[in-house]
VMD Tcl script that builds the backbone (N, CA, C; Angstrom):
set m [mol new atoms 387]
animate dup $m
set s [atomselect $m all]
$s set {name element resname resid chain x y z} {
  {N N MET 1 A 207.223 122.453 114.821}
  {CA C MET 1 A 207.104 122.384 113.397}
  {C C MET 1 A 206.145 121.245 113.043}
  {N N ILE 2 A 205.154 121.581 112.235}
  {CA C ILE 2 A 204.144 120.606 111.829}
  {C C ILE 2 A 204.510 120.081 110.440}
  {N N ARG 3 A 204.543 118.764 110.365}
  {CA C ARG 3 A 204.848 118.151 109.061}
  {C C ARG 3 A 203.558 117.765 108.368}
  {N N LYS 4 A 203.560 118.006 107.102}
  {CA C LYS 4 A 202.391 117.648 106.296}
  {C C LYS 4 A 202.506 116.174 105.890}
  {N N ARG 5 A 201.477 115.419 106.183}
  {CA C ARG 5 A 201.503 114.003 105.851}
  {C C ARG 5 A 201.062 113.804 104.408}
  {N N SER 6 A 201.750 112.896 103.754}
  {CA C SER 6 A 201.406 112.577 102.373}
  {C C SER 6 A 200.544 111.317 102.385}
  {N N ALA 7 A 199.318 111.437 101.913}
  {CA C ALA 7 A 198.393 110.308 101.897}
  {C C ALA 7 A 197.422 110.473 100.740}
  {N N PHE 8 A 196.710 109.383 100.447}
  {CA C PHE 8 A 195.712 109.429 99.389}
  {C C PHE 8 A 194.407 109.979 99.951}
  {N N THR 9 A 193.753 110.747 99.129}
  {CA C THR 9 A 192.438 111.234 99.540}
  {C C THR 9 A 191.393 110.204 99.141}
  {N N LEU 10 A 190.237 110.346 99.664}
  {CA C LEU 10 A 189.144 109.427 99.354}
  {C C LEU 10 A 188.780 109.477 97.870}
  {N N VAL 11 A 188.861 110.628 97.260}
  {CA C VAL 11 A 188.553 110.783 95.836}
  {C C VAL 11 A 189.591 110.048 94.991}
  {N N GLU 12 A 190.860 110.179 95.332}
  {CA C GLU 12 A 191.914 109.492 94.584}
  {C C GLU 12 A 191.759 107.967 94.701}
  {N N LEU 13 A 191.450 107.517 95.869}
  {CA C LEU 13 A 191.251 106.086 96.080}
  {C C LEU 13 A 190.061 105.565 95.289}
  {N N THR 14 A 188.987 106.316 95.242}
  {CA C THR 14 A 187.796 105.926 94.484}
  {C C THR 14 A 188.102 105.866 92.991}
  {N N VAL 15 A 188.808 106.848 92.470}
  {CA C VAL 15 A 189.180 106.861 91.052}
  {C C VAL 15 A 190.074 105.666 90.734}
  {N N TYR 16 A 191.023 105.370 91.614}
  {CA C TYR 16 A 191.915 104.228 91.413}
  {C C TYR 16 A 191.119 102.922 91.342}
  {N N ILE 17 A 190.185 102.727 92.250}
  {CA C ILE 17 A 189.382 101.505 92.270}
  {C C ILE 17 A 188.552 101.388 90.995}
  {N N ILE 18 A 187.985 102.495 90.518}
  {CA C ILE 18 A 187.184 102.469 89.288}
  {C C ILE 18 A 188.058 102.115 88.086}
  {N N VAL 19 A 189.238 102.687 87.991}
  {CA C VAL 19 A 190.139 102.399 86.862}
  {C C VAL 19 A 190.560 100.930 86.887}
  {N N VAL 20 A 190.919 100.424 88.049}
  {CA C VAL 20 A 191.318 99.016 88.156}
  {C C VAL 20 A 190.151 98.106 87.788}
  {N N ALA 21 A 188.946 98.445 88.202}
  {CA C ALA 21 A 187.771 97.639 87.869}
  {C C ALA 21 A 187.530 97.609 86.367}
  {N N ILE 22 A 187.699 98.736 85.690}
  {CA C ILE 22 A 187.510 98.787 84.232}
  {C C ILE 22 A 188.564 97.926 83.531}
  {N N VAL 23 A 189.809 98.019 83.972}
  {CA C VAL 23 A 190.882 97.222 83.369}
  {C C VAL 23 A 190.633 95.722 83.594}
  {N N LEU 24 A 190.259 95.343 84.787}
  {CA C LEU 24 A 189.991 93.931 85.070}
  {C C LEU 24 A 188.794 93.410 84.285}
  {N N THR 25 A 187.795 94.244 84.090}
  {CA C THR 25 A 186.643 93.840 83.284}
  {C C THR 25 A 187.074 93.533 81.853}
  {N N GLY 26 A 187.943 94.371 81.288}
  {CA C GLY 26 A 188.453 94.127 79.932}
  {C C GLY 26 A 189.254 92.845 79.840}
  {N N ILE 27 A 190.087 92.602 80.841}
  {CA C ILE 27 A 190.902 91.382 80.846}
  {C C ILE 27 A 190.008 90.146 80.968}
  {N N LEU 28 A 189.065 90.173 81.850}
  {CA C LEU 28 A 188.154 89.021 82.011}
  {C C LEU 28 A 187.309 88.794 80.766}
  {N N ALA 29 A 186.910 89.862 80.103}
  {CA C ALA 29 A 186.140 89.708 78.859}
  {C C ALA 29 A 186.982 89.024 77.788}
  {N N SER 30 A 188.258 89.368 77.690}
  {CA C SER 30 A 189.115 88.722 76.689}
  {C C SER 30 A 189.327 87.244 77.022}
  {N N PHE 31 A 189.415 86.898 78.303}
  {CA C PHE 31 A 189.525 85.487 78.683}
  {C C PHE 31 A 188.269 84.710 78.309}
  {N N SER 32 A 187.117 85.314 78.491}
  {CA C SER 32 A 185.881 84.596 78.157}
  {C C SER 32 A 185.781 84.354 76.653}
  {N N VAL 33 A 186.248 85.310 75.848}
  {CA C VAL 33 A 186.263 85.105 74.393}
  {C C VAL 33 A 187.223 83.978 74.039}
  {N N ALA 34 A 188.374 83.961 74.675}
  {CA C ALA 34 A 189.354 82.898 74.405}
  {C C ALA 34 A 188.810 81.533 74.813}
  {N N LEU 35 A 188.121 81.470 75.927}
  {CA C LEU 35 A 187.563 80.194 76.374}
  {C C LEU 35 A 186.474 79.691 75.436}
  {N N ARG 36 A 185.712 80.594 74.842}
  {CA C ARG 36 A 184.688 80.166 73.889}
  {C C ARG 36 A 185.295 79.633 72.610}
  {N N LYS 37 A 186.519 80.032 72.275}
  {CA C LYS 37 A 187.154 79.591 71.042}
  {C C LYS 37 A 187.909 78.280 71.204}
  {N N ILE 38 A 188.046 77.777 72.394}
  {CA C ILE 38 A 188.780 76.534 72.614}
  {C C ILE 38 A 188.172 75.365 71.835}
  {N N PRO 39 A 186.851 75.152 71.840}
  {CA C PRO 39 A 186.313 74.060 71.014}
  {C C PRO 39 A 186.596 74.260 69.532}
  {N N GLU 40 A 186.613 75.509 69.058}
  {CA C GLU 40 A 186.907 75.760 67.652}
  {C C GLU 40 A 188.327 75.339 67.300}
  {N N SER 41 A 189.275 75.564 68.203}
  {CA C SER 41 A 190.646 75.165 67.906}
  {C C SER 41 A 190.766 73.646 67.860}
  {N N GLY 42 A 190.021 72.947 68.719}
  {CA C GLY 42 A 190.016 71.487 68.665}
  {C C GLY 42 A 189.410 70.977 67.372}
  {N N GLN 43 A 188.362 71.653 66.916}
  {CA C GLN 43 A 187.711 71.279 65.660}
  {C C GLN 43 A 188.659 71.521 64.488}
  {N N THR 44 A 189.385 72.621 64.533}
  {CA C THR 44 A 190.341 72.927 63.469}
  {C C THR 44 A 191.483 71.920 63.458}
  {N N THR 45 A 191.963 71.556 64.625}
  {CA C THR 45 A 193.040 70.560 64.709}
  {C C THR 45 A 192.586 69.229 64.111}
  {N N ARG 46 A 191.387 68.800 64.431}
  {CA C ARG 46 A 190.852 67.540 63.887}
  {C C ARG 46 A 190.676 67.645 62.377}
  {N N ALA 47 A 190.255 68.805 61.890}
  {CA C ALA 47 A 190.093 68.996 60.448}
  {C C ALA 47 A 191.439 68.893 59.729}
  {N N VAL 48 A 192.477 69.444 60.311}
  {CA C VAL 48 A 193.817 69.349 59.720}
  {C C VAL 48 A 194.267 67.893 59.673}
  {N N GLU 49 A 194.022 67.156 60.747}
  {CA C GLU 49 A 194.388 65.734 60.776}
  {C C GLU 49 A 193.660 64.955 59.682}
  {N N LEU 50 A 192.364 65.212 59.521}
  {CA C LEU 50 A 191.584 64.505 58.494}
  {C C LEU 50 A 192.094 64.833 57.092}
  {N N ALA 51 A 192.406 66.110 56.850}
  {CA C ALA 51 A 192.912 66.508 55.540}
  {C C ALA 51 A 194.259 65.856 55.254}
  {N N GLN 52 A 195.133 65.819 56.257}
  {CA C GLN 52 A 196.437 65.190 56.059}
  {C C GLN 52 A 196.313 63.690 55.816}
  {N N GLU 53 A 195.422 63.041 56.546}
  {CA C GLU 53 A 195.214 61.599 56.335}
  {C C GLU 53 A 194.764 61.313 54.911}
  {N N ARG 54 A 193.788 62.086 54.425}
  {CA C ARG 54 A 193.275 61.850 53.070}
  {C C ARG 54 A 194.358 62.144 52.032}
  {N N MET 55 A 195.124 63.221 52.236}
  {CA C MET 55 A 196.184 63.555 51.282}
  {C C MET 55 A 197.236 62.451 51.255}
  {N N GLU 56 A 197.620 61.936 52.406}
  {CA C GLU 56 A 198.603 60.853 52.455}
  {C C GLU 56 A 198.077 59.597 51.775}
  {N N LEU 57 A 196.798 59.317 51.935}
  {CA C LEU 57 A 196.197 58.153 51.287}
  {C C LEU 57 A 196.261 58.296 49.758}
  {N N ILE 58 A 195.944 59.498 49.276}
  {CA C ILE 58 A 195.973 59.735 47.822}
  {C C ILE 58 A 197.402 59.677 47.297}
  {N N LEU 59 A 198.316 60.361 47.980}
  {CA C LEU 59 A 199.704 60.379 47.510}
  {C C LEU 59 A 200.352 59.007 47.630}
  {N N GLY 60 A 199.902 58.195 48.574}
  {CA C GLY 60 A 200.422 56.835 48.703}
  {C C GLY 60 A 200.049 55.957 47.525}
  {N N GLN 61 A 198.980 56.292 46.826}
  {CA C GLN 61 A 198.554 55.526 45.653}
  {C C GLN 61 A 199.538 55.664 44.501}
  {N N ARG 62 A 200.339 56.715 44.518}
  {CA C ARG 62 A 201.300 56.930 43.429}
  {C C ARG 62 A 202.290 55.775 43.348}
  {N N SER 63 A 202.777 55.331 44.492}
  {CA C SER 63 A 203.758 54.244 44.461}
  {C C SER 63 A 203.114 52.912 44.076}
  {N N LEU 64 A 201.811 52.742 44.354}
  {CA C LEU 64 A 201.128 51.499 44.016}
  {C C LEU 64 A 200.607 51.475 42.583}
  {N N SER 65 A 199.982 52.582 42.165}
  {CA C SER 65 A 199.287 52.595 40.882}
  {C C SER 65 A 199.978 53.420 39.813}
  {N N GLY 66 A 200.973 54.189 40.189}
  {CA C GLY 66 A 201.628 55.052 39.219}
  {C C GLY 66 A 200.983 56.436 39.197}
  {N N PHE 67 A 201.643 57.358 38.535}
  {CA C PHE 67 A 201.203 58.748 38.518}
  {C C PHE 67 A 199.838 58.921 37.865}
  {N N ALA 68 A 199.629 58.320 36.716}
  {CA C ALA 68 A 198.389 58.530 35.963}
  {C C ALA 68 A 197.175 57.933 36.669}
  {N N ASN 69 A 197.370 56.887 37.459}
  {CA C ASN 69 A 196.255 56.207 38.115}
  {C C ASN 69 A 196.119 56.558 39.594}
  {N N MET 70 A 196.746 57.641 40.003}
  {CA C MET 70 A 196.670 58.074 41.395}
  {C C MET 70 A 195.251 58.585 41.666}
  {N N ILE 71 A 194.517 57.891 42.550}
  {CA C ILE 71 A 193.110 58.222 42.776}
  {C C ILE 71 A 192.831 58.356 44.269}
  {N N ASP 72 A 191.668 58.908 44.566}
  {CA C ASP 72 A 191.187 58.976 45.937}
  {C C ASP 72 A 190.379 57.714 46.202}
  {N N LEU 73 A 190.927 56.812 46.992}
  {CA C LEU 73 A 190.253 55.547 47.272}
  {C C LEU 73 A 188.935 55.748 48.023}
  {N N CYS 74 A 188.825 56.846 48.743}
  {CA C CYS 74 A 187.605 57.091 49.528}
  {C C CYS 74 A 186.406 57.430 48.649}
  {N N SER 75 A 186.648 57.778 47.397}
  {CA C SER 75 A 185.537 58.091 46.493}
  {C C SER 75 A 185.085 56.864 45.701}
  {N N GLN 76 A 185.693 55.724 45.959}
  {CA C GLN 76 A 185.321 54.493 45.267}
  {C C GLN 76 A 184.021 53.925 45.834}
  {N N ALA 77 A 183.425 52.980 45.102}
  {CA C ALA 77 A 182.165 52.364 45.538}
  {C C ALA 77 A 182.331 51.635 46.871}
  {N N THR 78 A 183.456 50.967 47.063}
  {CA C THR 78 A 183.745 50.304 48.338}
  {C C THR 78 A 185.054 50.889 48.894}
  {N N PRO 79 A 184.940 51.958 49.658}
  {CA C PRO 79 A 186.156 52.597 50.182}
  {C C PRO 79 A 186.801 51.759 51.283}
  {N N PRO 80 A 188.094 51.935 51.496}
  {CA C PRO 80 A 188.751 51.205 52.582}
  {C C PRO 80 A 188.240 51.673 53.952}
  {N N VAL 81 A 188.549 50.915 54.972}
  {CA C VAL 81 A 188.060 51.195 56.322}
  {C C VAL 81 A 188.514 52.573 56.799}
  {N N VAL 82 A 189.709 52.994 56.431}
  {CA C VAL 82 A 190.223 54.281 56.893}
  {C C VAL 82 A 189.323 55.441 56.454}
  {N N CYS 83 A 188.607 55.267 55.371}
  {CA C CYS 83 A 187.725 56.323 54.871}
  {C C CYS 83 A 186.418 56.391 55.645}
  {N N THR 84 A 186.042 55.321 56.295}
  {CA C THR 84 A 184.771 55.301 57.016}
  {C C THR 84 A 184.903 55.781 58.455}
  {N N THR 85 A 186.109 56.153 58.870}
  {CA C THR 85 A 186.320 56.611 60.238}
  {C C THR 85 A 186.204 58.121 60.389}
  {N N VAL 86 A 185.737 58.800 59.373}
  {CA C VAL 86 A 185.566 60.247 59.450}
  {C C VAL 86 A 184.373 60.544 60.357}
  {N N PRO 87 A 184.565 61.362 61.393}
  {CA C PRO 87 A 183.445 61.685 62.288}
  {C C PRO 87 A 182.294 62.354 61.542}
  {N N SER 88 A 181.089 62.181 62.055}
  {CA C SER 88 A 179.902 62.680 61.362}
  {C C SER 88 A 179.834 64.198 61.293}
  {N N GLU 89 A 180.599 64.913 62.119}
  {CA C GLU 89 A 180.543 66.370 62.066}
  {C C GLU 89 A 181.486 66.972 61.023}
  {N N TYR 90 A 182.096 66.117 60.192}
  {CA C TYR 90 A 183.010 66.584 59.147}
  {C C TYR 90 A 182.642 65.984 57.796}
  {N N GLN 91 A 182.962 66.717 56.739}
  {CA C GLN 91 A 182.881 66.216 55.371}
  {C C GLN 91 A 184.253 66.412 54.740}
  {N N VAL 92 A 184.778 65.378 54.117}
  {CA C VAL 92 A 186.088 65.463 53.480}
  {C C VAL 92 A 185.903 65.215 51.993}
  {N N GLU 93 A 186.382 66.159 51.179}
  {CA C GLU 93 A 186.287 66.044 49.715}
  {C C GLU 93 A 187.689 66.147 49.127}
  {N N ALA 94 A 187.917 65.376 48.088}
  {CA C ALA 94 A 189.205 65.436 47.399}
  {C C ALA 94 A 188.964 65.554 45.903}
  {N N THR 95 A 189.721 66.420 45.270}
  {CA C THR 95 A 189.653 66.575 43.821}
  {C C THR 95 A 191.068 66.566 43.262}
  {N N ASP 96 A 191.176 66.118 42.048}
  {CA C ASP 96 A 192.468 66.200 41.370}
  {C C ASP 96 A 192.255 66.682 39.955}
  {N N SER 97 A 193.239 67.377 39.453}
  {CA C SER 97 A 193.158 67.882 38.088}
  {C C SER 97 A 194.549 67.884 37.469}
  {N N PHE 98 A 194.594 67.488 36.219}
  {CA C PHE 98 A 195.861 67.493 35.503}
  {C C PHE 98 A 196.156 68.895 34.992}
  {N N VAL 99 A 197.367 69.363 35.268}
  {CA C VAL 99 A 197.825 70.625 34.690}
  {C C VAL 99 A 198.293 70.338 33.271}
  {N N ASP 100 A 199.068 69.312 33.122}
  {CA C ASP 100 A 199.405 68.733 31.824}
  {C C ASP 100 A 199.682 67.252 32.083}
  {N N THR 101 A 200.248 66.540 31.135}
  {CA C THR 101 A 200.392 65.090 31.289}
  {C C THR 101 A 201.337 64.697 32.419}
  {N N ASN 102 A 202.216 65.586 32.840}
  {CA C ASN 102 A 203.183 65.264 33.888}
  {C C ASN 102 A 202.982 66.042 35.184}
  {N N LYS 103 A 201.919 66.825 35.269}
  {CA C LYS 103 A 201.685 67.631 36.466}
  {C C LYS 103 A 200.227 67.488 36.901}
  {N N LYS 104 A 200.029 67.325 38.197}
  {CA C LYS 104 A 198.693 67.142 38.737}
  {C C LYS 104 A 198.558 67.953 40.023}
  {N N VAL 105 A 197.389 68.544 40.225}
  {CA C VAL 105 A 197.097 69.258 41.464}
  {C C VAL 105 A 196.032 68.476 42.218}
  {N N ILE 106 A 196.322 68.173 43.475}
  {CA C ILE 106 A 195.376 67.456 44.322}
  {C C ILE 106 A 194.936 68.410 45.431}
  {N N LYS 107 A 193.632 68.506 45.636}
  {CA C LYS 107 A 193.085 69.401 46.652}
  {C C LYS 107 A 192.188 68.596 47.576}
  {N N VAL 108 A 192.416 68.733 48.877}
  {CA C VAL 108 A 191.588 68.088 49.896}
  {C C VAL 108 A 190.948 69.189 50.732}
  {N N ILE 109 A 189.631 69.138 50.865}
  {CA C ILE 109 A 188.891 70.150 51.621}
  {C C ILE 109 A 188.102 69.452 52.730}
  {N N VAL 110 A 188.198 69.983 53.943}
  {CA C VAL 110 A 187.426 69.480 55.079}
  {C C VAL 110 A 186.430 70.569 55.465}
  {N N LYS 111 A 185.152 70.179 55.477}
  {CA C LYS 111 A 184.076 71.113 55.838}
  {C C LYS 111 A 183.351 70.619 57.071}
  {N N ASP 112 A 182.551 71.502 57.658}
  {CA C ASP 112 A 181.723 71.069 58.779}
  {C C ASP 112 A 180.579 70.216 58.259}
  {N N SER 113 A 179.791 69.657 59.149}
  {CA C SER 113 A 178.743 68.717 58.743}
  {C C SER 113 A 177.692 69.356 57.851}
  {N N ASP 114 A 177.495 70.673 57.964}
  {CA C ASP 114 A 176.544 71.364 57.091}
  {C C ASP 114 A 177.106 71.552 55.686}
  {N N GLY 115 A 178.419 71.467 55.554}
  {CA C GLY 115 A 179.050 71.663 54.258}
  {C C GLY 115 A 179.248 73.115 53.893}
  {N N GLY 116 A 178.927 74.019 54.807}
  {CA C GLY 116 A 179.026 75.440 54.502}
  {C C GLY 116 A 180.350 76.072 54.870}
  {N N THR 117 A 180.956 75.627 55.954}
  {CA C THR 117 A 182.182 76.246 56.439}
  {C C THR 117 A 183.373 75.350 56.130}
  {N N ILE 118 A 184.358 75.897 55.432}
  {CA C ILE 118 A 185.591 75.163 55.158}
  {C C ILE 118 A 186.484 75.293 56.385}
  {N N LEU 119 A 186.822 74.155 56.981}
  {CA C LEU 119 A 187.658 74.146 58.177}
  {C C LEU 119 A 189.133 74.034 57.842}
  {N N ASP 120 A 189.454 73.343 56.742}
  {CA C ASP 120 A 190.850 73.210 56.322}
  {C C ASP 120 A 190.885 72.825 54.848}
  {N N ALA 121 A 191.948 73.209 54.188}
  {CA C ALA 121 A 192.152 72.848 52.783}
  {C C ALA 121 A 193.637 72.609 52.552}
  {N N LEU 122 A 193.956 71.532 51.881}
  {CA C LEU 122 A 195.341 71.206 51.532}
  {C C LEU 122 A 195.448 71.066 50.023}
  {N N ASP 123 A 196.546 71.556 49.468}
  {CA C ASP 123 A 196.837 71.414 48.049}
  {C C ASP 123 A 198.185 70.724 47.902}
  {N N ALA 124 A 198.287 69.862 46.921}
  {CA C ALA 124 A 199.557 69.220 46.609}
  {C C ALA 124 A 199.773 69.296 45.103}
  {N N PHE 125 A 200.952 69.702 44.722}
  {CA C PHE 125 A 201.340 69.761 43.320}
  {C C PHE 125 A 202.279 68.586 43.079}
  {N N VAL 126 A 201.832 67.638 42.264}
  {CA C VAL 126 A 202.571 66.403 42.053}
  {C C VAL 126 A 203.060 66.343 40.614}
  {N N MET 127 A 204.327 65.939 40.453}
  {CA C MET 127 A 204.896 65.832 39.116}
  {C C MET 127 A 205.294 64.384 38.835}
  {N N ASN 128 A 205.208 64.009 37.597}
  {CA C ASN 128 A 205.629 62.688 37.155}
  {C C ASN 128 A 207.062 62.814 36.677}
  {N N TYR 129 A 207.973 62.241 37.415}
  {CA C TYR 129 A 209.380 62.319 37.043}
  {C C TYR 129 A 209.996 60.960 36.953}
}
mol reanalyze $m
mol bondsrecalc $m
mol representation Tube
mol addrep $m
C-alpha cells in the first residue's frame, strides 16, 4: 500500500513567500512613518510645556495684581527672565479679553518659528469671585 505524502508544492511555497514579503513591506513602511514623526512629537511636547508655563505666569498675576490687572508679563517692555528662555524655534503669544467685568478669557498660542503652524493652544476662562 502506497501512502500519499502531504507536502507543499513549489508554487504554494512561492505564493506564501510573496504574501509574507508584501505584509512585511507594509509593516516596515508604517514603522518608517512612525519614526519620522518622533521629532514632531517632541516638538509638540515642548510646545505644550511653553504654553502651560506662559498660562501659569499669567494666572499667577491674579494673586499679585488682582483680577482686573492680570497681565502677560512677557509682553511688557522689560519681561522677566522666564520669558526670554523660549527657544528660537517657537513663538508664544498670549491674549486676553473681557467677557464682562467679572469674566475674562485668556488664550495662549504656541507657533513654530515661521509663525504659520500652531503647535498648541490653551484657553482659560477666569472669573472674578
